[in-house]
mmCIF file as Biopython writes it, N, C-alpha, C and O atoms, coordinates in Angstrom:
data_model
#
loop_
_atom_site.group_PDB
_atom_site.id
_atom_site.type_symbol
_atom_site.label_atom_id
_atom_site.label_alt_id
_atom_site.label_comp_id
_atom_site.label_asym_id
_atom_site.label_entity_id
_atom_site.label_seq_id
_atom_site.pdbx_PDB_ins_code
_atom_site.Cartn_x
_atom_site.Cartn_y
_atom_site.Cartn_z
_atom_site.occupancy
_atom_site.B_iso_or_equiv
_atom_site.auth_seq_id
_atom_site.auth_asym_id
_atom_site.pdbx_PDB_model_num
ATOM 1   N N  . UNK A ? 1  ? -208.719 155.205 37.199 1.0 0.0 1  A 1 
ATOM 2   C CA . UNK A ? 1  ? -209.441 154.902 36.126 1.0 0.0 1  A 1 
ATOM 3   C C  . UNK A ? 1  ? -210.319 153.346 36.634 1.0 0.0 1  A 1 
ATOM 4   O O  . UNK A ? 1  ? -210.023 152.562 37.536 1.0 0.0 1  A 1 
ATOM 5   N N  . UNK A ? 2  ? -211.299 153.319 35.799 1.0 0.0 2  A 1 
ATOM 6   C CA . UNK A ? 2  ? -211.893 151.985 36.172 1.0 0.0 2  A 1 
ATOM 7   C C  . UNK A ? 2  ? -211.822 151.052 35.065 1.0 0.0 2  A 1 
ATOM 8   O O  . UNK A ? 2  ? -211.978 151.434 33.906 1.0 0.0 2  A 1 
ATOM 9   N N  . UNK A ? 3  ? -211.543 149.578 35.440 1.0 0.0 3  A 1 
ATOM 10  C CA . UNK A ? 3  ? -211.350 148.650 34.613 1.0 0.0 3  A 1 
ATOM 11  C C  . UNK A ? 3  ? -211.778 147.531 34.966 1.0 0.0 3  A 1 
ATOM 12  O O  . UNK A ? 3  ? -211.658 147.018 36.079 1.0 0.0 3  A 1 
ATOM 13  N N  . UNK A ? 4  ? -212.396 147.022 33.856 1.0 0.0 4  A 1 
ATOM 14  C CA . UNK A ? 4  ? -212.794 145.525 34.274 1.0 0.0 4  A 1 
ATOM 15  C C  . UNK A ? 4  ? -211.862 144.322 34.154 1.0 0.0 4  A 1 
ATOM 16  O O  . UNK A ? 4  ? -211.598 144.216 32.957 1.0 0.0 4  A 1 
ATOM 17  N N  . UNK A ? 5  ? -211.343 143.517 34.742 1.0 0.0 5  A 1 
ATOM 18  C CA . UNK A ? 5  ? -210.476 142.597 34.847 1.0 0.0 5  A 1 
ATOM 19  C C  . UNK A ? 5  ? -211.115 141.303 35.133 1.0 0.0 5  A 1 
ATOM 20  O O  . UNK A ? 5  ? -212.097 141.102 35.848 1.0 0.0 5  A 1 
ATOM 21  N N  . UNK A ? 6  ? -210.328 140.351 34.389 1.0 0.0 6  A 1 
ATOM 22  C CA . UNK A ? 6  ? -210.993 138.824 34.380 1.0 0.0 6  A 1 
ATOM 23  C C  . UNK A ? 6  ? -209.802 138.060 35.292 1.0 0.0 6  A 1 
ATOM 24  O O  . UNK A ? 6  ? -208.830 137.615 34.682 1.0 0.0 6  A 1 
ATOM 25  N N  . UNK A ? 7  ? -209.874 137.912 36.708 1.0 0.0 7  A 1 
ATOM 26  C CA . UNK A ? 7  ? -208.505 137.483 37.284 1.0 0.0 7  A 1 
ATOM 27  C C  . UNK A ? 7  ? -208.820 135.896 37.839 1.0 0.0 7  A 1 
ATOM 28  O O  . UNK A ? 7  ? -209.872 135.354 38.177 1.0 0.0 7  A 1 
ATOM 29  N N  . UNK A ? 8  ? -207.792 135.544 37.789 1.0 0.0 8  A 1 
ATOM 30  C CA . UNK A ? 8  ? -207.327 133.905 38.155 1.0 0.0 8  A 1 
ATOM 31  C C  . UNK A ? 8  ? -207.657 134.062 39.737 1.0 0.0 8  A 1 
ATOM 32  O O  . UNK A ? 8  ? -206.768 134.507 40.463 1.0 0.0 8  A 1 
ATOM 33  N N  . UNK A ? 9  ? -208.936 133.701 40.296 1.0 0.0 9  A 1 
ATOM 34  C CA . UNK A ? 9  ? -209.033 133.869 41.900 1.0 0.0 9  A 1 
ATOM 35  C C  . UNK A ? 9  ? -208.152 132.933 42.588 1.0 0.0 9  A 1 
ATOM 36  O O  . UNK A ? 9  ? -208.029 133.176 43.789 1.0 0.0 9  A 1 
ATOM 37  N N  . UNK A ? 10 ? -207.556 132.002 42.179 1.0 0.0 10 A 1 
ATOM 38  C CA . UNK A ? 10 ? -206.435 131.316 43.025 1.0 0.0 10 A 1 
ATOM 39  C C  . UNK A ? 10 ? -205.309 132.375 43.300 1.0 0.0 10 A 1 
ATOM 40  O O  . UNK A ? 10 ? -204.989 132.645 44.458 1.0 0.0 10 A 1 
ATOM 41  N N  . UNK A ? 11 ? -204.658 133.024 42.116 1.0 0.0 11 A 1 
ATOM 42  C CA . UNK A ? 11 ? -203.659 133.748 41.835 1.0 0.0 11 A 1 
ATOM 43  C C  . UNK A ? 11 ? -203.998 134.850 42.946 1.0 0.0 11 A 1 
ATOM 44  O O  . UNK A ? 11 ? -203.165 135.211 43.777 1.0 0.0 11 A 1 
ATOM 45  N N  . UNK A ? 12 ? -205.181 135.301 42.885 1.0 0.0 12 A 1 
ATOM 46  C CA . UNK A ? 12 ? -205.558 136.963 43.676 1.0 0.0 12 A 1 
ATOM 47  C C  . UNK A ? 12 ? -205.496 136.304 45.438 1.0 0.0 12 A 1 
ATOM 48  O O  . UNK A ? 12 ? -204.955 136.956 46.332 1.0 0.0 12 A 1 
ATOM 49  N N  . UNK A ? 13 ? -205.992 135.263 45.625 1.0 0.0 13 A 1 
ATOM 50  C CA . UNK A ? 13 ? -206.252 134.951 46.877 1.0 0.0 13 A 1 
ATOM 51  C C  . UNK A ? 13 ? -204.875 134.459 47.807 1.0 0.0 13 A 1 
ATOM 52  O O  . UNK A ? 13 ? -204.690 134.603 49.016 1.0 0.0 13 A 1 
ATOM 53  N N  . UNK A ? 14 ? -203.909 133.768 46.676 1.0 0.0 14 A 1 
ATOM 54  C CA . UNK A ? 14 ? -202.471 133.462 47.170 1.0 0.0 14 A 1 
ATOM 55  C C  . UNK A ? 14 ? -201.659 134.737 47.030 1.0 0.0 14 A 1 
ATOM 56  O O  . UNK A ? 14 ? -200.519 134.774 47.493 1.0 0.0 14 A 1 
ATOM 57  N N  . UNK A ? 15 ? -202.210 135.821 46.390 1.0 0.0 15 A 1 
ATOM 58  C CA . UNK A ? 15 ? -201.232 137.170 46.301 1.0 0.0 15 A 1 
ATOM 59  C C  . UNK A ? 15 ? -201.566 137.783 47.787 1.0 0.0 15 A 1 
ATOM 60  O O  . UNK A ? 15 ? -200.792 138.301 48.592 1.0 0.0 15 A 1 
ATOM 61  N N  . UNK A ? 16 ? -202.881 137.567 47.873 1.0 0.0 16 A 1 
ATOM 62  C CA . UNK A ? 16 ? -203.519 138.233 49.413 1.0 0.0 16 A 1 
ATOM 63  C C  . UNK A ? 16 ? -202.760 137.592 50.538 1.0 0.0 16 A 1 
ATOM 64  O O  . UNK A ? 16 ? -202.207 138.304 51.377 1.0 0.0 16 A 1 
ATOM 65  N N  . UNK A ? 17 ? -202.714 136.534 50.586 1.0 0.0 17 A 1 
ATOM 66  C CA . UNK A ? 17 ? -202.190 135.687 51.654 1.0 0.0 17 A 1 
ATOM 67  C C  . UNK A ? 17 ? -200.827 136.061 52.011 1.0 0.0 17 A 1 
ATOM 68  O O  . UNK A ? 17 ? -200.552 136.359 53.173 1.0 0.0 17 A 1 
ATOM 69  N N  . UNK A ? 18 ? -199.822 136.064 50.936 1.0 0.0 18 A 1 
ATOM 70  C CA . UNK A ? 18 ? -198.704 136.311 50.921 1.0 0.0 18 A 1 
ATOM 71  C C  . UNK A ? 18 ? -198.285 137.840 51.581 1.0 0.0 18 A 1 
ATOM 72  O O  . UNK A ? 18 ? -197.416 138.037 52.430 1.0 0.0 18 A 1 
ATOM 73  N N  . UNK A ? 19 ? -199.187 138.880 50.917 1.0 0.0 19 A 1 
ATOM 74  C CA . UNK A ? 19 ? -198.817 140.370 50.805 1.0 0.0 19 A 1 
ATOM 75  C C  . UNK A ? 19 ? -199.285 140.537 52.110 1.0 0.0 19 A 1 
ATOM 76  O O  . UNK A ? 19 ? -198.502 141.126 52.855 1.0 0.0 19 A 1 
ATOM 77  N N  . UNK A ? 20 ? -200.671 140.071 52.736 1.0 0.0 20 A 1 
ATOM 78  C CA . UNK A ? 20 ? -201.011 140.462 53.681 1.0 0.0 20 A 1 
ATOM 79  C C  . UNK A ? 20 ? -202.305 141.950 53.134 1.0 0.0 20 A 1 
ATOM 80  O O  . UNK A ? 20 ? -203.135 142.484 53.870 1.0 0.0 20 A 1 
ATOM 81  N N  . UNK A ? 21 ? -202.100 142.181 52.015 1.0 0.0 21 A 1 
ATOM 82  C CA . UNK A ? 21 ? -203.444 143.176 51.240 1.0 0.0 21 A 1 
ATOM 83  C C  . UNK A ? 21 ? -204.559 142.762 51.077 1.0 0.0 21 A 1 
ATOM 84  O O  . UNK A ? 21 ? -204.666 142.021 50.101 1.0 0.0 21 A 1 
ATOM 85  N N  . UNK A ? 22 ? -205.475 142.945 51.659 1.0 0.0 22 A 1 
ATOM 86  C CA . UNK A ? 22 ? -206.868 142.577 51.510 1.0 0.0 22 A 1 
ATOM 87  C C  . UNK A ? 22 ? -207.332 143.115 50.145 1.0 0.0 22 A 1 
ATOM 88  O O  . UNK A ? 22 ? -207.738 142.385 49.241 1.0 0.0 22 A 1 
ATOM 89  N N  . UNK A ? 23 ? -207.220 144.717 50.059 1.0 0.0 23 A 1 
ATOM 90  C CA . UNK A ? 23 ? -207.875 145.491 49.055 1.0 0.0 23 A 1 
ATOM 91  C C  . UNK A ? 23 ? -207.291 145.096 47.700 1.0 0.0 23 A 1 
ATOM 92  O O  . UNK A ? 23 ? -206.073 145.017 47.540 1.0 0.0 23 A 1 
ATOM 93  N N  . UNK A ? 24 ? -208.397 144.787 46.473 1.0 0.0 24 A 1 
ATOM 94  C CA . UNK A ? 24 ? -207.918 144.338 45.355 1.0 0.0 24 A 1 
ATOM 95  C C  . UNK A ? 24 ? -207.240 145.491 44.678 1.0 0.0 24 A 1 
ATOM 96  O O  . UNK A ? 24 ? -206.125 145.365 44.172 1.0 0.0 24 A 1 
ATOM 97  N N  . UNK A ? 25 ? -207.858 146.522 44.670 1.0 0.0 25 A 1 
ATOM 98  C CA . UNK A ? 25 ? -207.053 147.917 43.820 1.0 0.0 25 A 1 
ATOM 99  C C  . UNK A ? 25 ? -205.524 147.878 44.557 1.0 0.0 25 A 1 
ATOM 100 O O  . UNK A ? 25 ? -204.460 147.646 43.984 1.0 0.0 25 A 1 
ATOM 101 N N  . UNK A ? 26 ? -205.748 148.203 46.139 1.0 0.0 26 A 1 
ATOM 102 C CA . UNK A ? 26 ? -204.038 148.327 46.621 1.0 0.0 26 A 1 
ATOM 103 C C  . UNK A ? 26 ? -203.101 146.900 46.141 1.0 0.0 26 A 1 
ATOM 104 O O  . UNK A ? 26 ? -201.890 147.039 45.965 1.0 0.0 26 A 1 
ATOM 105 N N  . UNK A ? 27 ? -203.663 145.733 45.977 1.0 0.0 27 A 1 
ATOM 106 C CA . UNK A ? 27 ? -203.099 144.540 45.600 1.0 0.0 27 A 1 
ATOM 107 C C  . UNK A ? 27 ? -202.560 144.576 44.384 1.0 0.0 27 A 1 
ATOM 108 O O  . UNK A ? 27 ? -201.404 144.194 44.200 1.0 0.0 27 A 1 
ATOM 109 N N  . UNK A ? 28 ? -203.391 145.075 43.327 1.0 0.0 28 A 1 
ATOM 110 C CA . UNK A ? 28 ? -203.113 145.202 42.225 1.0 0.0 28 A 1 
ATOM 111 C C  . UNK A ? 28 ? -201.736 146.000 41.800 1.0 0.0 28 A 1 
ATOM 112 O O  . UNK A ? 28 ? -200.763 145.650 41.132 1.0 0.0 28 A 1 
ATOM 113 N N  . UNK A ? 29 ? -202.115 147.365 42.554 1.0 0.0 29 A 1 
ATOM 114 C CA . UNK A ? 29 ? -201.256 148.461 42.556 1.0 0.0 29 A 1 
ATOM 115 C C  . UNK A ? 29 ? -199.583 147.725 43.105 1.0 0.0 29 A 1 
ATOM 116 O O  . UNK A ? 29 ? -198.577 147.983 42.445 1.0 0.0 29 A 1 
ATOM 117 N N  . UNK A ? 30 ? -199.536 147.108 43.963 1.0 0.0 30 A 1 
ATOM 118 C CA . UNK A ? 30 ? -198.487 146.470 44.616 1.0 0.0 30 A 1 
ATOM 119 C C  . UNK A ? 30 ? -197.779 145.663 43.649 1.0 0.0 30 A 1 
ATOM 120 O O  . UNK A ? 30 ? -196.555 145.733 43.536 1.0 0.0 30 A 1 
ATOM 121 N N  . UNK A ? 31 ? -198.542 144.853 42.902 1.0 0.0 31 A 1 
ATOM 122 C CA . UNK A ? 31 ? -198.080 143.766 41.795 1.0 0.0 31 A 1 
ATOM 123 C C  . UNK A ? 31 ? -197.284 144.600 40.701 1.0 0.0 31 A 1 
ATOM 124 O O  . UNK A ? 31 ? -196.110 144.428 40.376 1.0 0.0 31 A 1 
ATOM 125 N N  . UNK A ? 32 ? -198.214 145.578 40.184 1.0 0.0 32 A 1 
ATOM 126 C CA . UNK A ? 32 ? -197.994 146.099 38.977 1.0 0.0 32 A 1 
ATOM 127 C C  . UNK A ? 32 ? -196.329 147.101 39.701 1.0 0.0 32 A 1 
ATOM 128 O O  . UNK A ? 32 ? -195.467 147.319 38.849 1.0 0.0 32 A 1 
ATOM 129 N N  . UNK A ? 33 ? -196.137 147.430 40.651 1.0 0.0 33 A 1 
ATOM 130 C CA . UNK A ? 33 ? -195.000 148.307 41.122 1.0 0.0 33 A 1 
ATOM 131 C C  . UNK A ? 33 ? -194.055 147.266 41.394 1.0 0.0 33 A 1 
ATOM 132 O O  . UNK A ? 33 ? -192.916 147.730 41.351 1.0 0.0 33 A 1 
ATOM 133 N N  . UNK A ? 34 ? -194.078 145.905 41.685 1.0 0.0 34 A 1 
ATOM 134 C CA . UNK A ? 34 ? -193.190 144.492 41.746 1.0 0.0 34 A 1 
ATOM 135 C C  . UNK A ? 34 ? -192.768 144.278 39.988 1.0 0.0 34 A 1 
ATOM 136 O O  . UNK A ? 34 ? -191.615 144.203 39.565 1.0 0.0 34 A 1 
ATOM 137 N N  . UNK A ? 35 ? -193.584 144.233 39.445 1.0 0.0 35 A 1 
ATOM 138 C CA . UNK A ? 35 ? -193.561 143.829 38.019 1.0 0.0 35 A 1 
ATOM 139 C C  . UNK A ? 35 ? -192.518 145.163 37.385 1.0 0.0 35 A 1 
ATOM 140 O O  . UNK A ? 35 ? -191.367 144.929 37.015 1.0 0.0 35 A 1 
ATOM 141 N N  . UNK A ? 36 ? -192.979 146.213 37.348 1.0 0.0 36 A 1 
ATOM 142 C CA . UNK A ? 36 ? -192.052 146.847 36.713 1.0 0.0 36 A 1 
ATOM 143 C C  . UNK A ? 36 ? -190.467 147.179 37.410 1.0 0.0 36 A 1 
ATOM 144 O O  . UNK A ? 36 ? -189.483 147.550 36.770 1.0 0.0 36 A 1 
ATOM 145 N N  . UNK A ? 37 ? -190.536 146.930 38.898 1.0 0.0 37 A 1 
ATOM 146 C CA . UNK A ? 37 ? -189.354 147.036 39.499 1.0 0.0 37 A 1 
ATOM 147 C C  . UNK A ? 37 ? -188.206 145.745 38.912 1.0 0.0 37 A 1 
ATOM 148 O O  . UNK A ? 37 ? -187.066 145.940 38.492 1.0 0.0 37 A 1 
ATOM 149 N N  . UNK A ? 38 ? -188.758 144.726 39.013 1.0 0.0 38 A 1 
ATOM 150 C CA . UNK A ? 38 ? -188.259 143.468 38.408 1.0 0.0 38 A 1 
ATOM 151 C C  . UNK A ? 38 ? -187.966 143.608 36.891 1.0 0.0 38 A 1 
ATOM 152 O O  . UNK A ? 38 ? -187.024 142.907 36.522 1.0 0.0 38 A 1 
ATOM 153 N N  . UNK A ? 39 ? -188.562 144.358 35.924 1.0 0.0 39 A 1 
ATOM 154 C CA . UNK A ? 39 ? -188.186 144.662 34.471 1.0 0.0 39 A 1 
ATOM 155 C C  . UNK A ? 39 ? -186.965 145.361 34.638 1.0 0.0 39 A 1 
ATOM 156 O O  . UNK A ? 39 ? -185.881 144.981 34.197 1.0 0.0 39 A 1 
ATOM 157 N N  . UNK A ? 40 ? -187.198 146.520 35.369 1.0 0.0 40 A 1 
ATOM 158 C CA . UNK A ? 40 ? -186.151 147.721 35.336 1.0 0.0 40 A 1 
ATOM 159 C C  . UNK A ? 40 ? -184.638 147.024 35.568 1.0 0.0 40 A 1 
ATOM 160 O O  . UNK A ? 40 ? -183.686 147.068 34.789 1.0 0.0 40 A 1 
ATOM 161 N N  . UNK A ? 41 ? -184.712 146.389 36.842 1.0 0.0 41 A 1 
ATOM 162 C CA . UNK A ? 41 ? -183.716 145.695 37.239 1.0 0.0 41 A 1 
ATOM 163 C C  . UNK A ? 41 ? -182.968 144.697 36.182 1.0 0.0 41 A 1 
ATOM 164 O O  . UNK A ? 41 ? -181.749 144.537 36.233 1.0 0.0 41 A 1 
ATOM 165 N N  . UNK A ? 42 ? -183.785 144.046 35.230 1.0 0.0 42 A 1 
ATOM 166 C CA . UNK A ? 42 ? -183.146 143.246 34.640 1.0 0.0 42 A 1 
ATOM 167 C C  . UNK A ? 42 ? -182.870 143.740 33.420 1.0 0.0 42 A 1 
ATOM 168 O O  . UNK A ? 42 ? -182.053 143.185 32.686 1.0 0.0 42 A 1 
ATOM 169 N N  . UNK A ? 43 ? -183.537 144.861 33.066 1.0 0.0 43 A 1 
ATOM 170 C CA . UNK A ? 43 ? -183.020 145.782 31.841 1.0 0.0 43 A 1 
ATOM 171 C C  . UNK A ? 43 ? -181.466 146.621 32.110 1.0 0.0 43 A 1 
ATOM 172 O O  . UNK A ? 43 ? -180.665 146.918 31.224 1.0 0.0 43 A 1 
ATOM 173 N N  . UNK A ? 44 ? -181.361 146.818 33.188 1.0 0.0 44 A 1 
ATOM 174 C CA . UNK A ? 44 ? -179.983 147.529 34.017 1.0 0.0 44 A 1 
ATOM 175 C C  . UNK A ? 44 ? -179.343 146.309 34.000 1.0 0.0 44 A 1 
ATOM 176 O O  . UNK A ? 44 ? -178.126 146.491 33.972 1.0 0.0 44 A 1 
ATOM 177 N N  . UNK A ? 45 ? -179.613 145.265 34.004 1.0 0.0 45 A 1 
ATOM 178 C CA . UNK A ? 45 ? -178.302 144.054 34.154 1.0 0.0 45 A 1 
ATOM 179 C C  . UNK A ? 45 ? -177.783 144.020 32.856 1.0 0.0 45 A 1 
ATOM 180 O O  . UNK A ? 45 ? -176.571 144.062 32.644 1.0 0.0 45 A 1 
ATOM 181 N N  . UNK A ? 46 ? -178.802 143.933 31.793 1.0 0.0 46 A 1 
ATOM 182 C CA . UNK A ? 46 ? -178.611 143.918 30.300 1.0 0.0 46 A 1 
ATOM 183 C C  . UNK A ? 46 ? -177.858 144.924 29.921 1.0 0.0 46 A 1 
ATOM 184 O O  . UNK A ? 46 ? -177.172 144.742 28.915 1.0 0.0 46 A 1 
ATOM 185 N N  . UNK A ? 47 ? -177.797 146.001 30.491 1.0 0.0 47 A 1 
ATOM 186 C CA . UNK A ? 47 ? -177.176 147.217 29.938 1.0 0.0 47 A 1 
ATOM 187 C C  . UNK A ? 47 ? -175.802 147.205 30.448 1.0 0.0 47 A 1 
ATOM 188 O O  . UNK A ? 47 ? -174.856 147.728 29.859 1.0 0.0 47 A 1 
ATOM 189 N N  . UNK A ? 48 ? -175.727 146.550 31.630 1.0 0.0 48 A 1 
ATOM 190 C CA . UNK A ? 48 ? -174.047 146.367 32.108 1.0 0.0 48 A 1 
ATOM 191 C C  . UNK A ? 48 ? -172.987 145.663 31.382 1.0 0.0 48 A 1 
ATOM 192 O O  . UNK A ? 48 ? -173.304 144.763 30.604 1.0 0.0 48 A 1 
ATOM 193 N N  . UNK A ? 49 ? -172.096 145.896 31.510 1.0 0.0 49 A 1 
ATOM 194 C CA . UNK A ? 49 ? -170.755 144.848 30.535 1.0 0.0 49 A 1 
ATOM 195 C C  . UNK A ? 49 ? -170.028 144.334 31.174 1.0 0.0 49 A 1 
ATOM 196 O O  . UNK A ? 49 ? -170.270 144.463 32.374 1.0 0.0 49 A 1 
ATOM 197 N N  . UNK A ? 50 ? -169.016 143.653 30.885 1.0 0.0 50 A 1 
ATOM 198 C CA . UNK A ? 50 ? -167.938 143.091 31.664 1.0 0.0 50 A 1 
ATOM 199 C C  . UNK A ? 50 ? -166.827 143.213 31.097 1.0 0.0 50 A 1 
ATOM 200 O O  . UNK A ? 50 ? -166.747 142.978 29.891 1.0 0.0 50 A 1 
ATOM 201 N N  . UNK A ? 51 ? -165.944 143.527 31.682 1.0 0.0 51 A 1 
ATOM 202 C CA . UNK A ? 51 ? -164.542 143.565 31.380 1.0 0.0 51 A 1 
ATOM 203 C C  . UNK A ? 51 ? -163.667 142.769 31.999 1.0 0.0 51 A 1 
ATOM 204 O O  . UNK A ? 51 ? -163.491 142.983 33.199 1.0 0.0 51 A 1 
ATOM 205 N N  . UNK A ? 52 ? -162.817 141.526 31.258 1.0 0.0 52 A 1 
ATOM 206 C CA . UNK A ? 52 ? -162.399 140.286 32.061 1.0 0.0 52 A 1 
ATOM 207 C C  . UNK A ? 52 ? -160.885 141.065 32.460 1.0 0.0 52 A 1 
ATOM 208 O O  . UNK A ? 52 ? -160.316 140.789 33.516 1.0 0.0 52 A 1 
ATOM 209 N N  . UNK A ? 53 ? -160.466 141.801 31.738 1.0 0.0 53 A 1 
ATOM 210 C CA . UNK A ? 53 ? -159.252 142.214 31.887 1.0 0.0 53 A 1 
ATOM 211 C C  . UNK A ? 53 ? -158.572 143.652 32.759 1.0 0.0 53 A 1 
ATOM 212 O O  . UNK A ? 53 ? -157.445 144.125 32.615 1.0 0.0 53 A 1 
ATOM 213 N N  . UNK A ? 54 ? -159.742 144.155 33.739 1.0 0.0 54 A 1 
ATOM 214 C CA . UNK A ? 54 ? -159.179 145.006 34.282 1.0 0.0 54 A 1 
ATOM 215 C C  . UNK A ? 54 ? -158.766 145.149 35.355 1.0 0.0 54 A 1 
ATOM 216 O O  . UNK A ? 54 ? -159.405 144.679 36.296 1.0 0.0 54 A 1 
ATOM 217 N N  . UNK A ? 55 ? -157.701 145.764 35.546 1.0 0.0 55 A 1 
ATOM 218 C CA . UNK A ? 55 ? -156.577 145.792 36.626 1.0 0.0 55 A 1 
ATOM 219 C C  . UNK A ? 55 ? -157.249 146.350 37.967 1.0 0.0 55 A 1 
ATOM 220 O O  . UNK A ? 55 ? -158.001 147.324 38.010 1.0 0.0 55 A 1 
ATOM 221 N N  . UNK A ? 56 ? -156.927 145.717 38.842 1.0 0.0 56 A 1 
ATOM 222 C CA . UNK A ? 56 ? -157.396 146.472 40.110 1.0 0.0 56 A 1 
ATOM 223 C C  . UNK A ? 56 ? -157.018 147.898 40.405 1.0 0.0 56 A 1 
ATOM 224 O O  . UNK A ? 56 ? -155.837 148.168 40.193 1.0 0.0 56 A 1 
ATOM 225 N N  . UNK A ? 57 ? -157.899 148.996 40.917 1.0 0.0 57 A 1 
ATOM 226 C CA . UNK A ? 57 ? -157.602 150.334 41.054 1.0 0.0 57 A 1 
ATOM 227 C C  . UNK A ? 57 ? -156.796 150.065 42.071 1.0 0.0 57 A 1 
ATOM 228 O O  . UNK A ? 57 ? -156.764 149.070 42.795 1.0 0.0 57 A 1 
ATOM 229 N N  . UNK A ? 58 ? -155.913 151.371 42.073 1.0 0.0 58 A 1 
ATOM 230 C CA . UNK A ? 58 ? -154.917 151.509 42.925 1.0 0.0 58 A 1 
ATOM 231 C C  . UNK A ? 58 ? -155.823 152.537 44.299 1.0 0.0 58 A 1 
ATOM 232 O O  . UNK A ? 58 ? -156.800 153.228 44.009 1.0 0.0 58 A 1 
ATOM 233 N N  . UNK A ? 59 ? -155.411 152.470 45.369 1.0 0.0 59 A 1 
ATOM 234 C CA . UNK A ? 59 ? -155.938 153.304 45.978 1.0 0.0 59 A 1 
ATOM 235 C C  . UNK A ? 59 ? -154.995 154.039 47.068 1.0 0.0 59 A 1 
ATOM 236 O O  . UNK A ? 59 ? -154.017 153.429 47.499 1.0 0.0 59 A 1 
ATOM 237 N N  . UNK A ? 60 ? -155.271 155.286 47.494 1.0 0.0 60 A 1 
ATOM 238 C CA . UNK A ? 60 ? -154.445 156.117 47.893 1.0 0.0 60 A 1 
ATOM 239 C C  . UNK A ? 60 ? -154.308 155.903 49.288 1.0 0.0 60 A 1 
ATOM 240 O O  . UNK A ? 60 ? -155.424 155.873 49.806 1.0 0.0 60 A 1 
ATOM 241 N N  . UNK A ? 61 ? -153.577 155.775 49.940 1.0 0.0 61 A 1 
ATOM 242 C CA . UNK A ? 61 ? -153.622 155.541 51.465 1.0 0.0 61 A 1 
ATOM 243 C C  . UNK A ? 61 ? -153.703 156.873 52.279 1.0 0.0 61 A 1 
ATOM 244 O O  . UNK A ? 61 ? -153.102 157.878 51.900 1.0 0.0 61 A 1 
ATOM 245 N N  . UNK A ? 62 ? -154.467 156.847 53.407 1.0 0.0 62 A 1 
ATOM 246 C CA . UNK A ? 62 ? -154.605 158.058 54.143 1.0 0.0 62 A 1 
ATOM 247 C C  . UNK A ? 62 ? -154.043 158.492 55.328 1.0 0.0 62 A 1 
ATOM 248 O O  . UNK A ? 62 ? -154.324 159.605 55.773 1.0 0.0 62 A 1 
#
């Protein structure tokens, strides 16, 4: 899909330098994948709970 974007040139250049990705399309794909990964991790963390009174699980001796 083709889209016209107005990008901050400084951000684009910094992302290119840090990632080593020179092609704009590949750079944007990598950025979107990282953004999705970040927010997916945060969502999983929010879904997890804590139980302060959990007793240690007994392990069988082999």
